N, C-alpha and C positions, 0 to 999 in steps of 0.2 A: 785259501785264500787269504793274504798276509796283511794283516791291520797296522798301521803307522804307530810307531812308539808312542805317540801321545795319544792313541786313544786307550791303549793299555794303560798307559799314567792315570788316565780321565775315571776309566773303570776301580784300578784299584784303589784311587782316591772317595770314588762312590760309595765302595763298599767297606772301606774301614770305619768302624764304630767310633763315635766321639762322646764327648759329654756335652751336648747340647741344649742342654734344660739345666743345666749346672748351676747353681747359687752359692754363694756367701755363707760360710756356716755364721757369721756375725748377723746376716739379715734373716734367721731363721729363729721360729721359737717354736717349740712342741709342746702340744697342748695336754698334759696330764691329766685332768680334770675340770669337771664343770658344775655349778650350781645354781640351781633355779628358786630364787624367793618372791615374794609378794613384795611390791615396789612401793616408794613411798611418793613420788612425783608420777609415777606410770603404772601398769597393773603389774612388771614384770623386774625382777631383778637381777642380771645376770653375772656370776661369777666365773670366770678361767681361771685355772691356773698353769701357768705354762713352766716348762723346763728349759733354761739357758742353757744349749750346747757347749756354749765355749766355756759357761762357768762349769759343768758335768765332766769336760776334758781335763781343766785346769784347779780343780777343787782347791790348791792349797793358797793361790794367787785370789781366787773367787768362791770364798766357801758356801755362797748362798746359789743352789742351782735353783730353785722355785724362786717365782714371783705371780702374784695375783694382781688382775684386772677388774676392774666393775664398771656395769654402766647399766641403766633402766631403759626400759621401753615398751611402747602400745603391743608388740609381740616378742618373741622371741629371738626370731630374725632381726626385728629391729635392733635388739641390743646387742645382737651380735655388729650389726653395724656398728654401733655406735662404738663400742671396741675396737673395733677396725680404725677409727678415726683417730684414737689416742696412743696406737699404735703401728709403728712402721715395718715392723718385721712381718716377713710371711710366715702364717699361722698352718701348722702341722697336724691336722685332725687325725692322721691316721695310726698314731699312738695314743689316741684318748684310750683311757683305762677305765674312769667312774664318771657316773652320771648322776647327781643329787637331784633330788626335788622334796621341796617343802610341802611337807603334808595340808597344810592348809590350801594351797592352791589345788589338790587332788579334791578336798571336800568340796571345791565350790567352781570345779569344771573338770570335764573331760582330758584324763590323760592323755590319750590317745591324738584329741586335737592337738593338745599344748606340747608334745613330741613331734608332729607329725612334719616339721622342718627337719628335724634331727635323724627321723626313718629316713626321709629323703635324699639326705646329704649326702651324695655317693661318696666320699672322702671319709667319712667314719663308717669304723667296723660294725658288723652285726654281732659281734661278740662281747662290745660295750655291758659294763653292769651296770645296771639301773636299780636305785634302791631311793625310799622315802627317807626322811629325817623326820624326826618327832621331838617337839618338846624344845627345841632350838633351832637357828636359821641354817638351812644348808650349807652356805657359805660360809658357816664358822670351821666346818671341817677341814675345809681346804686353807684357811687362815692360819689353823693352830700352829703354835711353837712347839716344835719337839727338833729331835736329832734327827736326822737333817732339820735345820729350820723349819722347814714347813711340811706339814703332812700329805706328802706326795700319793697321786691318785692312783698307784701302783701298789702301795701301801694299805690303803683302804680297799681296794680289791683283794689283797692278800689275806687280811682279815675275814673280809667276807668268805673265802673259798674254803680257809680253813673252819669256819662255822659251819658252812656247808657239809663240810667231808666229813663231821664231827655229828652229822642228823639234828644240831640243833638251829639251823636258820636255811632260810634260800637262798638260792643265788638265780636272779634274774638276769639276762642280756637281753638285747633289744629285740635279739629274733626270736625269743621267744614273745615280747609283748607283739609284735609282729604275726604269730602264728595266732594270739587270743584275737587280737585285732580283726585277721580276714577268715576267724573261723567262725561257728553258727553261734556260740557262747563266747558273751563278751565278759563274762565274771573270770577272775582270778584274783591269787596271793600276790602280793609285793612285798620282798623285804623292806623290814626297816631299819633303819640304824638310831642309834640313842647314844647320849654322853653317859657315863656311868662312871661317876668319881674320878673323872677326867678322864676316862678311855673311851673311848668307842666300840660301841657291841652291836653285835647284829644278833638278837635273839626274839623277835619278833617278826609278824607280817600283818598287812593289812589286806582287810579284806574289799576288793575292788567290783562291783557291780556296775558294769557300763560306762567303765572307765572312771567311776567315782569311790571316792574310801566313802563304805559305810561301816566298817566297823575292824576288830583287831583280833588275831587269834595269838597262842603261843603256844609254847614249846608240844603239850599233847597234840594238838590237833595239826601242827607243822609236821611231825613226824607220820601221823595219820596218812597227811596229803602225801609224804615222800613215798609212803610203801606203797600207797593206792598209783602212782604214777611212776614207779619203779626207778625213782630218785635216789634213793638210802643208799649211801657210800658206806657208812656206818653209825654205830648208836650204842649207848653202854644202859643196862636195866640192871638193879638192886632187886631180888625178886626173894622174900620171904620165905623160909619155909619151918615146917616145924620147930626143926634144931639150930637154926640162925639163917644164914642170908648167903645168897649165892650171886656174885655180879658176873653177867652174863654180855659178851661182847657179839654184837649184830653186824652182820654185814652185807646187810641186803640181800635180796633173793628175787623171785619171779612170780609176778601175781598179775592175774588176767581178771578183767570184769567184762561181763556178758549179758544184755538183758534177755532176759528169761522170760518176761512175763510182761505186756501188756496192759492187761485189765485183771488185776491191778499192776502197775507198772513196778518192774523188780528187777534191782541190779543182781546178780552173783557176783559175788567178790572171792576168789580161792587163790590159793597158790602154796609154794614152798618158802621159808623166812630160813636161810642158814646164818649160823653163828657158833660160837665156843665159847666155852668156860672160862673166865678170865681169873676170880677170886674164889675160893673158898670157905668161908666165916661159918662151918659148920660140923655137925659130926657126922651128917650123912657120909655113905658112900656111894658116888656117882659112878664108880666104875662098873659099877651093878646094873644092869640094863635096865630092869624094873625102877630103880632111882632116876636114872637117867630119862629115861620116857616120863614120869612122872612130871619131871622139871619142863621136858620141853612141851607136856601139856599147858604147864603154868605160864611158860613165856606164851605159849600161843594164844593163851587167854588176855595175855596185857597187850600184845601185840594188834588181836582183835577188837581188843577196849578202844585203842589209841584210832586204830581205823574208822570204829562204829561214831566216836566223839566226833570228831572231823567232820563226818559226814553229816551226822544232827546239828551240827555247830553252822553248816553251811546252808542247811534247811533253814537255821532260825533266821539268819541273815538273808535269806532268800535269795541266795548268789551263788549258782553252780561255778565256785572256784575250782573243781575237781574236772571239768568238763565233760561231767559223763553225758551231757546232752549230745555232744557232738558223735558220740558213741552212736547213741539211738540216731542221730539222722543218718549216719552212715549205715545203717543195719534196717533200718527201717525208715524209708524218706518220705513215703506218704500219711504216715502216722507223725511225722517230725512236723510237715508243714500244717497239721493239724492244730499242733499243740504250740509251735514255735513263739506265738503274737505272747502266749500267756506260760512260757515255759517256769522262769526264775519266780513268778508271783504266786502261780497256783499251782502247775503240774508238779514242780519239783518238790515243793514242801511235802508234798502228799507220797514221793515214790517210796517204795520198800526196801530193804536190803535180806540178802542174804550172805554171811560171810563166812569161810570155809579155808581157814587160815592153819596149817601145819610148821612145825620149827623144829628142825635136824641141828644139834648143837655136836660139837668135837669136845672129847675130852682129853686132855693130855696127847690130842697130835691123833687120837684114834676115835675114827666114826662109829666104829661096831666094836666097844669091846667086849670082852667076856663076859658073861654072867655066872655067877658063882652056883 
């Protein structure tokens, strides 16, 4: 069967792709970061940092690629709408890097309800980094004058990433918040950002119980938490010996947590942490098997102490921020149903722990140096 030429032309036109939804770049603003603070006229003040695409392309003519808009509202969504009324450009949320929350808000209300609109909004990626800001307004970080003129959201994310990879801070994304929100245990740690001597640092974490801040932890507890969750990328320890000191570089490991008893409730945490000797300021010869093994046992005691300290701090705050209750619910669901209602306040603070950590260190690139 032959088709007329006009039908063939019609089919070709229908199958030809085109930019049906194209928009002029001058009409777009890319959201780089956002901050939520308490408002003066309304409960919330929202600050959004935009990247101007035309300024980013033509930096010599327009050297200011970022600009900031603020508005207050009776909800976060209300504040977003108020900003929309003042900015005619279409906002692209898919490139957002950082969401900053004033810790005062998380002390007075539930973080999950506060961010409900952000968790539901389909244009926002789930890998947006979320952080609390202590000691100053969250908006201040997005308005800081640096080079380039404003501190971009991607720069804040990179600073947080570097602190996380060195084992000194957490890195919490929107996806992590969703896992906690829909998990059995609603407690967690959330990284805190602070302004220190004019610089931005991520060096602490807020303890959240049911979405509200109840306390703060610092380096030893944070690294203990990262070890339990198998999230430690790297870390440095200075180990004192009889003849000096040794700097050890930890490179993470594999740690497993199990429920080994219900009466009394006992968690067993065991596994292996790997690393290597980074610097020796001691007269000891660590090429000898016996000296190296003693050093490994010493490092294992340090690592065990950090894990135990983090768990004890969690019990003191009555907030199971390591989410070990989720493990109990998974393997002992009937027992969990009995204790779920009083888990954080009564059951978790009385839990026992058995910690068995081994450390293996490399010396000069050799895992098994010859003994003498």
